[in-house]
C-alpha positions as a printed NumPy array, in Angstrom:
array([[119.017, 122.417,  93.003],
       [117.554, 125.509,  91.814],
       [116.911, 129.1  ,  93.716],
       [113.096, 130.186,  93.475],
       [112.071, 133.398,  94.479],
       [108.824, 134.194,  95.656],
       [106.501, 136.134,  94.102],
       [105.557, 137.184,  90.436],
       [107.176, 136.233,  87.461],
       [108.969, 138.369,  84.804],
       [106.471, 137.189,  82.456],
       [102.958, 136.285,  82.608],
       [102.417, 133.442,  80.548],
       [ 98.749, 132.091,  79.001],
       [ 99.311, 127.644,  79.199],
       [ 97.146, 125.39 ,  78.031],
       [ 97.836, 122.139,  79.576],
       [ 97.159, 118.894,  78.352],
       [ 96.051, 115.443,  79.654],
       [ 94.143, 112.86 ,  78.548],
       [ 93.373, 111.141,  81.634],
       [ 93.381, 112.946,  85.235],
       [ 92.28 , 110.423,  88.015],
       [ 92.476, 112.8  ,  91.072],
       [ 92.978, 109.909,  93.745],
       [ 95.132, 107.284,  91.544],
       [ 97.783, 107.687,  89.673],
       [100.515, 110.08 ,  88.874],
       [ 98.934, 111.973,  86.061],
       [ 95.799, 114.034,  87.923],
       [ 98.405, 114.623,  90.873],
       [100.692, 116.361,  88.683],
       [ 98.449, 118.415,  86.675],
       [ 96.312, 120.171,  89.922],
       [ 99.475, 120.748,  91.576],
       [101.45 , 121.941,  88.955],
       [ 98.354, 124.28 ,  87.846],
       [ 97.735, 125.614,  91.098],
       [101.384, 126.933,  91.595],
       [101.614, 128.365,  87.998],
       [ 98.788, 130.41 ,  88.996],
       [100.717, 131.268,  92.242],
       [103.354, 132.665,  90.157],
       [100.816, 134.822,  88.296],
       [100.519, 132.865,  84.812],
       [ 97.051, 132.084,  83.446],
       [ 96.577, 128.205,  83.385],
       [ 93.683, 126.093,  81.732],
       [ 93.836, 122.512,  81.447],
       [ 92.355, 120.008,  78.666],
       [ 91.775, 116.974,  80.225],
       [ 89.69 , 113.529,  78.694],
       [ 87.68 , 111.478,  81.726],
       [ 88.187, 110.996,  84.503],
       [ 88.513, 114.863,  85.019],
       [ 91.013, 116.27 ,  87.424],
       [ 90.185, 118.28 ,  90.597],
       [ 91.685, 121.553,  90.053],
       [ 92.359, 124.41 ,  92.421],
       [ 90.601, 128.065,  92.396],
       [ 91.983, 130.207,  89.578],
       [ 92.661, 127.239,  86.843],
       [ 90.308, 126.544,  84.356],
       [ 89.309, 123.031,  83.924],
       [ 88.44 , 122.618,  79.482],
       [ 86.623, 119.311,  79.293],
       [ 87.421, 117.244,  76.289],
       [ 85.547, 114.11 ,  76.731],
       [ 85.851, 111.119,  75.042],
       [ 83.525, 108.282,  75.029],
       [ 84.991, 107.125,  78.769],
       [ 85.3  , 103.19 ,  77.14 ],
       [ 87.259, 102.73 ,  80.482],
       [ 85.395, 104.292,  83.478],
       [ 85.555, 102.05 ,  86.461],
       [ 81.804, 101.195,  86.826],
       [ 81.582,  99.942,  82.968],
       [ 85.199,  98.876,  81.453],
       [ 85.357,  97.963,  77.732],
       [ 82.214,  99.213,  77.435],
       [ 80.186,  99.614,  74.205],
       [ 78.243, 102.978,  73.582],
       [ 75.151, 103.301,  72.424],
       [ 74.352, 104.953,  68.782],
       [ 73.408, 108.428,  69.895],
       [ 77.07 , 108.608,  71.901],
       [ 78.326, 108.847,  68.412],
       [ 79.738, 112.342,  67.712],
       [ 82.376, 112.088,  65.12 ],
       [ 84.881, 110.587,  62.791],
       [ 87.223, 110.403,  66.114],
       [ 84.608, 108.446,  68.427],
       [ 84.359, 106.04 ,  65.576],
       [ 88.164, 105.382,  65.684],
       [ 88.118, 105.242,  69.425],
       [ 85.523, 102.24 ,  69.902],
       [ 87.188, 100.741,  67.161],
       [ 90.827, 100.354,  68.222],
       [ 89.323,  99.165,  71.342],
       [ 87.156,  96.534,  69.576],
       [ 90.583,  95.844,  67.967],
       [ 92.462,  95.463,  71.716],
       [ 94.443,  98.618,  71.35 ],
       [ 93.838, 101.167,  73.459],
       [ 92.69 , 104.428,  71.874],
       [ 93.276, 107.516,  74.249],
       [ 96.236, 109.092,  73.688],
       [ 95.722, 109.405,  69.895],
       [ 91.843, 109.967,  70.632],
       [ 92.545, 112.789,  72.877],
       [ 95.176, 114.896,  71.141],
       [ 93.014, 114.754,  68.118],
       [ 90.443, 116.822,  70.009],
       [ 92.958, 118.708,  72.046],
       [ 94.177, 120.065,  68.48 ],
       [ 90.687, 120.643,  67.035],
       [ 89.778, 122.403,  70.096],
       [ 93.158, 124.892,  70.458],
       [ 92.601, 125.526,  66.65 ],
       [ 90.208, 127.694,  67.491],
       [ 91.737, 129.07 ,  69.997],
       [ 95.618, 129.235,  69.098],
       [ 95.419, 133.164,  69.816],
       [ 94.692, 132.59 ,  73.318],
       [ 97.918, 130.245,  74.717],
       [101.564, 131.518,  74.448],
       [102.649, 127.518,  75.343],
       [100.97 , 124.443,  75.473],
       [102.233, 121.79 ,  78.109],
       [101.319, 118.125,  76.977],
       [101.695, 115.748,  79.929],
       [102.181, 112.457,  79.009],
       [ 99.947, 111.81 ,  76.016],
       [102.372, 112.506,  72.91 ],
       [ 99.544, 111.705,  70.272],
       [100.174, 112.876,  66.722],
       [ 97.705, 115.654,  67.502],
       [100.541, 117.494,  69.168],
       [102.455, 117.574,  65.551],
       [ 99.713, 119.177,  64.476],
       [ 99.946, 122.011,  67.133],
       [103.546, 122.562,  66.415],
       [102.48 , 122.92 ,  62.716],
       [ 99.799, 125.923,  63.821],
       [102.713, 127.649,  65.51 ],
       [102.123, 126.964,  69.334],
       [105.033, 126.327,  71.01 ],
       [105.065, 122.726,  72.428],
       [106.813, 121.32 ,  75.748],
       [106.832, 117.539,  76.365],
       [106.217, 115.8  ,  79.686],
       [107.668, 112.7  ,  80.249],
       [107.519, 111.025,  83.781],
       [108.847, 107.853,  82.083],
       [108.254, 105.931,  78.296],
       [105.374, 103.554,  78.546],
       [107.818, 101.384,  76.541],
       [109.295, 100.159,  80.163],
       [105.809,  98.977,  81.402],
       [105.039,  97.49 ,  77.914],
       [107.989,  95.671,  78.911],
       [107.437,  94.608,  82.541],
       [104.135,  93.516,  81.488],
       [104.764,  91.547,  78.227],
       [107.576,  89.687,  80.287],
       [104.409,  88.803,  82.908],
       [101.994,  87.565,  80.441],
       [101.716,  84.406,  79.309],
       [100.16 ,  82.767,  75.86 ],
       [ 97.578,  84.773,  73.99 ],
       [ 97.505,  87.382,  76.549],
       [100.83 ,  88.47 ,  75.238],
       [ 99.343,  88.925,  71.724],
       [ 96.84 ,  91.229,  72.953],
       [ 98.971,  93.049,  75.309],
       [101.326,  93.989,  72.281],
       [ 98.145,  95.345,  70.649],
       [ 97.248,  96.877,  73.894],
       [100.586,  99.094,  73.973],
       [100.387,  99.946,  70.186],
       [100.565, 103.392,  70.619],
       [103.964, 103.412,  72.279],
       [104.946, 103.469,  68.598],
       [103.284, 106.577,  67.839],
       [104.769, 107.956,  71.366],
       [108.234, 107.03 ,  70.029],
       [107.429, 108.998,  66.551],
       [106.009, 112.428,  68.268],
       [108.791, 112.309,  71.091],
       [111.871, 113.342,  69.063],
       [109.745, 115.961,  67.501],
       [109.154, 117.808,  70.87 ],
       [111.937, 120.099,  72.05 ],
       [111.999, 120.48 ,  75.122],
       [110.508, 117.896,  77.355],
       [110.352, 117.508,  80.908],
       [110.947, 114.603,  82.552],
       [111.734, 113.648,  86.846],
       [114.76 , 111.729,  87.37 ],
       [118.023, 111.002,  85.641],
       [117.062, 107.214,  85.205],
       [113.678, 108.101,  83.19 ],
       [115.925, 110.47 ,  81.351],
       [117.883, 107.752,  80.186],
       [115.472, 105.715,  79.435],
       [113.431, 108.11 ,  76.958],
       [117.027, 108.601,  75.147],
       [117.267, 104.685,  75.156],
       [114.038, 103.855,  73.705],
       [112.266, 107.045,  72.631],
       [115.444, 108.093,  70.542],
       [115.217, 111.84 ,  72.2  ],
       [118.397, 113.544,  72.3  ],
       [119.487, 114.309,  75.673],
       [120.139, 118.354,  74.892],
       [116.772, 118.346,  74.264],
       [115.596, 117.074,  78.082],
       [115.284, 119.362,  81.158],
       [114.901, 117.119,  84.211],
       [112.683, 118.576,  87.05 ],
       [111.621, 116.479,  90.118],
       [108.276, 116.24 ,  91.385],
       [107.108, 118.27 ,  94.31 ],
       [104.932, 117.163,  97.501],
       [101.37 , 118.755,  98.858],
       [103.08 , 119.288, 102.455],
       [ 98.97 , 120.858, 103.35 ],
       [ 98.091, 116.775, 102.952],
       [101.416, 114.823, 103.216],
       [102.987, 115.76 , 106.813],
       [103.807, 114.559, 110.11 ],
       [100.725, 113.999, 112.43 ],
       [102.34 , 113.229, 115.921],
       [ 99.689, 114.532, 117.528],
       [ 97.678, 111.293, 116.05 ],
       [ 98.743, 107.596, 117.179],
       [100.455, 104.958, 114.642],
       [ 98.536, 101.923, 113.975],
       [100.233,  99.135, 115.952],
       [101.513,  96.443, 112.977],
       [100.175,  98.556, 109.989],
       [101.791,  98.712, 106.351],
       [100.493, 100.973, 104.116],
       [101.093, 100.593, 100.271],
       [ 99.941, 103.518,  97.326],
       [100.037, 101.076,  93.796],
       [ 98.189, 100.009,  91.568],
       [ 96.708,  96.745,  92.781],
       [ 96.302,  95.002,  89.409],
       [ 99.405,  96.325,  87.181],
       [102.234,  93.693,  87.379],
       [105.007,  96.97 ,  86.887],
       [103.711,  98.248,  90.759],
       [105.101,  94.592,  92.772],
       [101.801,  94.446,  94.66 ],
       [101.883,  90.59 ,  94.447],
       [105.452,  90.676,  95.63 ],
       [104.046,  92.655,  98.902],
       [101.592,  90.586,  99.445],
       [103.479,  87.375,  99.423],
       [106.137,  89.223, 101.935],
       [103.153,  90.492, 104.341],
       [102.029,  86.471, 104.095],
       [105.435,  85.249, 105.796],
       [105.35 ,  88.022, 107.963],
       [101.92 ,  87.504, 109.215],
       [103.006,  83.513, 110.176],
       [105.584,  85.577, 113.031],
       [103.705,  89.12 , 113.704],
       [100.945,  90.79 , 114.268],
       [100.701,  92.727, 110.548],
       [ 97.707,  94.526, 108.722],
       [ 98.475,  95.656, 104.944],
       [ 96.497,  98.64 , 103.783],
       [ 96.829,  99.205,  99.998],
       [ 95.255, 102.497,  98.552],
       [ 93.82 , 101.079,  95.248],
       [ 90.63 ,  98.954,  93.94 ],
       [ 91.68 ,  95.552,  92.745],
       [ 89.337,  93.872,  90.05 ],
       [ 86.762,  91.374,  91.824],
       [ 88.202,  87.957,  90.733],
       [ 91.149,  89.235,  89.218],
       [ 95.17 ,  88.59 ,  89.74 ],
       [ 95.281,  90.586,  93.306],
       [ 92.434,  89.872,  94.955],
       [ 93.01 ,  86.036,  94.115],
       [ 96.061,  86.157,  95.585],
       [ 94.775,  87.354,  98.637],
       [ 92.694,  84.317,  98.844],
       [ 95.374,  81.966,  97.969],
       [ 97.227,  83.666, 100.558],
       [ 94.848,  83.291, 103.188],
       [ 95.435,  87.357, 103.887],
       [ 91.689,  88.269, 103.738],
       [ 91.825,  88.979, 107.423],
       [ 95.051,  91.121, 106.666],
       [ 94.63 ,  93.115, 104.067],
       [ 92.068,  95.842, 102.998],
       [ 91.661,  98.013, 100.066],
       [ 90.793, 101.57 , 100.003],
       [ 90.624, 104.132,  96.856],
       [ 88.65 , 107.398,  96.335],
       [ 89.517, 108.827,  99.438],
       [ 90.395, 112.35 ,  99.913],
       [ 94.19 , 113.677,  99.903],
       [ 93.394, 114.795, 103.794],
       [ 92.661, 111.321, 104.605],
       [ 94.55 , 109.544, 102.383],
       [ 97.571, 111.821, 103.858],
       [ 96.295, 110.547, 107.891],
       [ 96.778, 106.806, 106.206],
       [100.113, 107.271, 105.449],
       [100.931, 109.07 , 108.249],
       [ 99.483, 107.21 , 111.184],
       [100.889, 103.622, 109.567],
       [104.027, 102.38 , 110.916],
       [105.764, 101.123, 107.382],
       [104.978, 102.458, 104.203],
       [106.365, 100.338, 101.107],
       [107.152, 100.944,  97.307],
       [107.177,  97.533,  96.166],
       [107.709,  98.644,  92.315],
       [109.489,  96.891,  89.729],
       [110.351, 100.013,  87.944],
       [109.069, 103.896,  88.745],
       [110.272, 106.558,  86.279],
       [110.026, 109.037,  90.198],
       [107.148, 107.751,  92.845],
       [104.991, 110.722,  94.285],
       [103.955, 108.389,  96.62 ],
       [107.52 , 107.417,  97.654],
       [108.151, 111.276,  98.419],
       [104.43 , 111.257, 100.008],
       [105.396, 108.506, 102.206],
       [108.69 , 110.196, 103.249],
       [106.818, 113.665, 103.386],
       [104.405, 112.049, 105.989],
       [107.096, 111.276, 108.77 ],
       [106.478, 107.588, 107.532],
       [109.536, 104.675, 107.624],
       [109.9  , 103.81 , 104.101],
       [110.962, 100.502, 102.272],
       [111.746, 100.977,  98.436],
       [112.514,  98.619,  95.866],
       [116.156,  99.297,  94.131],
       [114.903, 100.068,  90.517],
       [114.473, 102.778,  88.405],
       [114.386, 106.364,  89.652],
       [113.442, 105.183,  93.199],
       [117.088, 104.671,  94.413],
       [117.458, 108.471,  92.953],
       [113.854, 109.884,  94.537],
       [115.029, 107.758,  97.957],
       [119.184, 108.531,  98.539],
       [119.839, 107.202, 102.101],
       [116.174, 107.905, 103.35 ],
       [114.575, 104.732, 103.102],
       [115.468, 100.715, 102.914],
       [116.331,  99.975,  99.444],
       [115.507,  95.944,  98.754],
       [115.879,  94.278,  95.466],
       [112.825,  94.508,  93.004],
       [110.569,  91.182,  93.173],
       [112.186,  89.689,  96.213],
       [109.914,  88.002,  98.669],
       [112.534,  86.86 , 100.939],
       [114.713,  90.082, 101.712],
       [110.868,  92.711, 101.768],
       [109.785,  90.067, 104.097],
       [112.945,  90.531, 106.282],
       [113.289,  93.967, 105.899],
       [109.515,  94.385, 106.899],
       [110.405,  92.521, 109.911],
       [113.453,  93.893, 110.978],
       [111.3  ,  97.718, 110.766],
       [108.367,  95.829, 113.153],
       [110.757,  95.082, 115.512],
       [112.532,  98.4  , 115.964],
       [111.358, 101.521, 116.945],
       [114.39 , 102.932, 116.784],
       [115.17 , 102.304, 113.205],
       [111.096, 103.336, 112.314],
       [111.802, 106.482, 113.831],
       [115.733, 106.651, 112.009],
       [113.655, 106.422, 108.938],
       [110.88 , 108.463, 109.231],
       [113.374, 111.523, 110.166],
       [115.859, 111.172, 107.143],
       [112.694, 110.816, 104.619],
       [110.901, 114.091, 105.968],
       [114.441, 116.012, 105.765],
       [114.735, 114.563, 102.197],
       [111.692, 116.537, 101.119],
       [112.563, 119.221, 102.839],
       [115.519, 119.899, 100.729],
       [114.14 , 118.439,  97.6  ],
       [110.933, 118.128,  96.517],
       [108.601, 121.034,  96.772],
       [105.178, 122.   ,  94.1  ],
       [106.466, 125.874,  93.852],
       [109.988, 125.133,  92.749],
       [108.59 , 122.444,  90.02 ],
       [106.383, 125.276,  88.967],
       [108.924, 128.153,  88.966],
       [111.778, 126.182,  86.939],
       [108.965, 124.477,  84.495],
       [107.853, 128.324,  83.64 ],
       [111.407, 129.197,  83.111],
       [111.203, 126.236,  80.548],
       [108.475, 127.583,  78.666],
       [110.102, 130.468,  78.41 ],
       [113.147, 128.639,  76.395],
       [110.608, 126.832,  74.218],
       [108.731, 130.422,  73.243],
       [111.792, 131.843,  72.448],
       [112.933, 128.39 ,  70.44 ],
       [109.578, 128.739,  68.438],
       [110.176, 132.325,  67.46 ],
       [113.651, 131.334,  65.958],
       [112.268, 128.806,  63.862],
       [109.511, 130.764,  62.541]])
């Protein structure tokens, strides 16, 4: 652990923080950008966020520079075909052509747009931090003489392996094409130094899959916003409610395992499940809910505020992170910070993140998860024990101020290296 002194930094830095999509209510990228930028500003730095859609929610003092894509994957109209008047340049043509050929264009096209924007303003910034874009445009930024700090929460190569394993037939072919951008990321990542990551597990995966030298990586765990995620003893727990924050249709997040475990438990106990996500109507998760006859037991919520999410978690009796893999897992930390007893898969970085403050189960094991949920449901004493353990672990290890202070130290390291290479 590192010691953080409150107050202004020795050097005030001008930081450009890049994020190709920054959805504020789901997924880690928008959460990371918001909280890191806020705490960097609180430490006395100047921060400008460059983001594509969906744009992040940012706090006072942080500047948002919108770098609009064609927004081909918007929730209300995914895989849309833009009209002719929407095309602005060759990058837009590349974006649509990649989508039409079953690829995912955003990391590459965002990096090219960011390069164009920062080329005009290269003297306005001391350092650039990339938030998991890893597009070829970053190499152009380095050629401009800007120090670039990479951030990899976990390599997307892991997602690709898990989703390819779950895919069948023609879907496997289209899935390979969709994840074609991973090859670009594996080329760009070793050329960035230093790279930030969030866990020893992710560090090992990045080294193995992207061939980044271990000495080029710096480990900084993520933080939690305790303004919203904290115990709420004044509010009653909702009896029998289980909560999970997970992308509903992503096989890697293990929602199918959780639904099957809840279905087993529901035959013996009066329980409900709330999943913070938006499943695709008629998609795999939506269909499974009906197959398991869980429509009256399971609810999905999305688009809620941090305050509402914090209250939902804190008033649930049990929280679950059922993932098949996690590079860190902010939801796990948020659950523990809220004083809600946690069940987490024993996979990826989760054992490292939760330690002995959560009950760990094998990933994908429906029977073991159902049995663990039953044990917690039946024992108020056990729930209280793990609620206390989780809360204490968060207070000891995970604060955004510490993340920002350590990240600023890495910026200064990158600036020194860049000057030495000039």
